N, C-alpha and C positions, 0 to 999 in steps of 0.2 A: 555284572551277570556271571553266573557260574560257567566255567569252561570245563565241562566234564566229557570225557570220551565215553560214548555209550554206543550200544549196538544200533545200527541203522534200521529205521523202519522199512527201508527198501529191501532189506534182507528177507527173502521169501519165508525163512523159518520163523520170523518174529510174529507174523500175524497169527500163527497157530498157537502161540503161547500167551496171548493176551488174556489177562484175568480182570483187570479194572482199567477204565479209560475215562478221559475227559473228551467230550466232543466239542469242536469249535467250528463255528460258521461265521459268515460275514453278510452284511447287507449294505446296499449303496445309498440308503436313505429310508425315511419313514414309509414311503410308498412301496418299497420293496421288502419291507420287514415280514409281512404275512407270508409271502412266497418263501423267504429264507427260513422261516420257522418250520414250514412244511418240509423243506429240504433237510433241515436238521433233524426233524422227526424220522425221516428216512435213514439218515446216517445212524441214529440211535438203533433203529431196527437192524441195520447191517451189523452193528457192533454186537447186538444180542445174538444174531445168527452165528457170529464167530464164537459165542460163549462168553463174551466179556460183560462185566457189570459196568454200567454207565454211572459214574459217581457224580458227574456234573456236566452241564451244557452251558456254553457261552456263545452269545451272538454279538459280534462286534461291528460297529459301523465302519465301513471301509469303502471309499470311493475308488481308489486305485491301489492295487497291491504294491507293497514295497518290494523293489527288485531284489533286495538282499534277504529280507526276513518275512516277506508276505504281509505280516501285520506291522503296524507302526511300532516304534520303539517303546512307547508308553504301554501299549497293550501287551507287548512281549514281556516287559518287566512285571506288569500286574499279574499276568498269568503265571509267571515264574513263582511269585509269592504264593499264589493259590495252590499251585502244584506241590509246593513244599508242605503246605498245610494238609494236603490230601495224601501225603506220603508218596509223591512222585509217580502217579499212574502214567501210562502211555497217553499220547494225544492223537486223536483222529481229526483231521482237517477236512472240511467238506468242500474241497476244491482240489485242483491239480497243482502240486508244488513243483517248482523247478528243482533240479539237484542242489543248486546253491541255496535256495530258500530252506530246503529240508535240512541240509547240513548245518546251517546257521541256527535254525530253531532247536535242533537236537543239542548243539553246543551250548546254547543259552539255557535250555531247560534241563539238560542232563537226563532225558528220557527218550525212548523211541517215538518218532513222529511219523505217522502214516497218513498219506493223502487218500482221497476217495478211491483212486485207481488201485492203490495197494490193498485197501480194505476189500474191494470186490475181488481182486486177484486171490487174496487169502481165502475168501469164501469159496471161490471156484475150486481152489486146490483142495479144500476140505471136502467138497461135495462130489468131485469127479470120481466116478466108479469104473467106467469103461477104459480100455487101453487107449482109445482115441482121445477121450476126454482128458485123461491124465497127461498125454503128450501135448495136447493143445494148451493146457494150463501151464505146463512147465516151459514151453516155448514162450508164452506170453510173459511169464515171470522173468525169464532170463533176458529177453529183449528189453523189458522195462528196467532191469537191473544194470545193464551195460553202461549207460551214460552216467550212472550214479556211483560207479566204482571209485572214481577219483574223489578224494576228500573224505568220503565216508569210510574209506579203508586206509587212511593215512598211516595207521600203525603197521600196515603191510608194505609200505613204500620203501623197502630195503632193496639193495642191489642183489640180484641173483646172477649166478654165472660160475663158470669153472667146471672142473671135472666132477661128474656125478650129480650135478644139479639139473633140474628140468629146464630152466631158462637158459637162453644163450648169454654170451658175454655182455654184461652191463644191463641185462633185462631186469626191470623192477618186478616185484611181486604182482603189482596191479596189471602190468603188461602181460604177465603169465596168466593171471586170472581172466583177462579179456580174451586172450587167445584160446584158453580152455573153454570158456563159455561159448565163443564163436564156433569152436569145433563141436561142442555138445548140441548147439542149435542146429547145425548142419546135419548131424546124425538124426536128430528128432524130426527134422523136415523130411528126410529121406524115408523114415519109418512112417510118417504121416501120409506120404504119397502112396506107400504100399497099401495102407489101410483105405485110402481114397479109391485106389484101383479096385480093391475088393468090394468096397461099397458100390462102385459103379457096376460091377458084375452082378451083384445082388439086385441092384435097382433094375438092371436090364431083365433079369429073370422075373422080377416082380411084374414088370410091364406086360409080360405074356399072360398074366393071370387077370381075368376080367373083374378086378376089384378097384373101385375108386379109393382115393385117399383124402383124408381131411386132417389138416394140421391145426391144433389148438394153439393159438398165439395170443400174446398179451403181456401186460406188465407183470413183473414178478409179484407173486402172491395174489394174483387176481382170481384164483380159484380154479385153475385149469386142471390140476391133478384130481381134485375132488370131483370136478365135473366128469372127467374121464372115468373115474370109478363108478359114478352114479349112472352114466350112460351105458357102460359095458359090464356092470356088476363085477368090477375088478377090485383089487386091493393094492393099487400102486401107492407108494409112500406119498402122503400128503400131510403137510403141517403148516401152521400159521407162522411161517418163516419166509424171509426173502431168499430166493434161489433154493427152495426145498428140492426142486427138480433141476438137474443140470444135464444129464444124459437123456436123449430122447427115448421115450417109452411108447410102444404101439400096442394096441389091442384091436380085436375084431368087433365091430358093431353090427349086429343083425337087425335090420329095420323091419317094420310091419309088412313091407312089400316083399320080404324075404331076400331083398338085396343085401349084400354084405359090403361093408366099408372099413378100411383100415383107418383108425383114428390115432393120431400121434400127439402125445403131450411133449411140448418143447420147452427149452430153457426160456425163462421170462426175460423180457426186455427191461431196461431201466434208463432213466435220463442220464445223459452224458456217459453212455457206456464206453469204457476205455477203448481207444483205437486198437490197442494190442489184442484185446479180446475179440473184437469184431473180426480182425484179420485172422487170428489163430483159430477161431471157431467157424471159419468159412465152410468147412466140410459138414459140420453139424447143422449149420444154418441152411445147408443145401436141402435138408429134409423139408424145410418150409418152402423153398423155391420149387421143389419137385411135386408138392402136393397138388391134387386136382382142385382143391378148394381150401379156403381158410375160414376158421371160426375165430373171430377177434373177440376175446373175452375181456370184459371190463368189470371191475369191482364197483358196483353201484354205491356201496356204502362208504367208499373212500372219499375224504374231503377234496382230494385233488384228482378225481376221476377224469375230468375233462382234459387236464394237462397230461395225465397218463395215457389216455387214448391218443392224444396228439403225438406223443413220443412214439407210440407203437406204430401209428400210421406213417410217420416220417421214416422210421426205421425200415418198414416194409417197402416204402418208396425207394429208399436208398439201396435196398436189396433187389430192386427191380421185380418185385412180386406183383403180378397183374392178374392173378387168378380170381375167379368169382369168390366173393367173401360175404359172410353174414356177421352181423353185430350181435353178440351175446352179452346182455347186461346181467351179470351174475350177482349172487348174494342178495337177492331181492328181499329175502326175509329179514335182513338187517336194516332196511329202509322203511320208515313210516309210509303207509299206503298213500297218504295225502301228498307226499313228496316224490314218490316213485315215478309217476308219470312225467313230472317236470324233469327229473334227473335223466330219465330215458330219452325224453325229447331233446334235451341239450346234447346228449351223446349222439343221437341220431342225426342231428344237424351237422355235427363235426364229421361223422362217417358218411353222411349222405346216403343212408340206407335205413330201412325200417328195423327197429330193434326187436330182438327176441328176449323177453324178460324171463329169467330162470332163477330158481333156487335149488341148489343141490341138496339142501337139507330137507325141504318140503316136497321136492319133485315138481314144483310149479314150472311150467314152460318147457319141460323136457320133451313132451310130445311134439310141441311146435318145432323144437330144435331138430328132433329126428325127422320130421316132415321136411324141413328145409334142407337137411343133409341128403335126404332121399331125392328131392327134386334136382339138386345140383349133381348128385351121383348119376342120376339117369341121363343128364346131359353129357356128363364126362365119359361114361361107359355105356355104350349102346345096348349091351345085353340087358334084358328085362329083369333077370334075377341073378344073384350071386350063387355060386355053388355052395351046397350045404350038406354034402355027403358026410362031413366030419363033425357036424354040429346038429345031428338029428335030434329033434325034440326041443331045441333051444328056441325060446320065444324072444320077443323084442327086449325083455328085461333080463335075459339070461344069455349073455354073449361075451363074457369076460375072458375069452380065450386069448392067450398071448399070440400075437401075429408072427409066429416063427422067429422070435428074437434070438440074436446071438450075443456074445459077450460085449459087443460094441453098442448094443441098443438098436442095431439095424434090424430090418424086417426082411426075412427070407420069403420067397414065394410060398404062399400058403395054398395047400391043395387039399 
């Protein structure tokens, strides 16, 4: 097998430069193959979100990952030959690789190898717009990188020391890099705490305003941003991409009762969300925890809708979110009418709540969703009506006013 020194897929800069890739997944047997195919579909979508062209996909049987190379020796050699025929594209693996497995695969194939975590981190880095979002992503990338410095950076393992050099006597370049990364993470964490304090002040100010808040939550690409646009007559960026939304975006929704509610579009969830991202995005996810109500949005047309809903509900449980919630079954126009009731019924059985079936394209179900938000808002905020001095003449379909956003995507008290 070729022993080629190549740039590590753990390097945060690699994900942003991918142009063509092979995606690789595994399954533990025939019974698990269908599930593995769906997961590999998702990895393909993640690759396209990064702007990479998927040249080929491979699904290999694997009961137990090999501790050194993840895949078995025969599979590694077979893929090496195919990669040569494809002119050596990068490889995306639909699982978490250990630093050792990643190093060995890169040495065997001579191409960058990224695992699922690194692909998601790269997308988040590309999509982050707010100062807080960029800090959170960089922290997650650096903390993921630290245990992968050894080996992947063997060419830097020279001794540093002496007059005029950054490292102390006998300090290797990798040790210098580890120390510098640790210092950078510490500075980022301090900056993030400053932003969290600012967010807490803004949240306190907002609590003095008699407006309920509703967080749109769900699997990535479930249709949350499009739904926000249709509900509030807004023009928030929405696209048929995974993680099209990263920073939270809020708009005011004026209901038929004249009550006003802050509706927030949040980052989508995904199965096996990297621990680094869950921890780094704690401040952003706080928007979900602090909302008075949740609208759990599920793409009815997705073949894996039930598993996606389960992932979302488990994530919300892990976040200790106990607010009142509604189940919004979206993209109803993409499901044959004969199947729609069955799909909605299965989702309702998982969520243990009656579904609201909607289509942002046709407008189906939006009135019922507004009514549900109104009922929950009335229970959350005792005032019978929201203030409307600054939205005179706005009707239920004309309420796309940004809810006092600042550069972090946070909502200031609207008055």
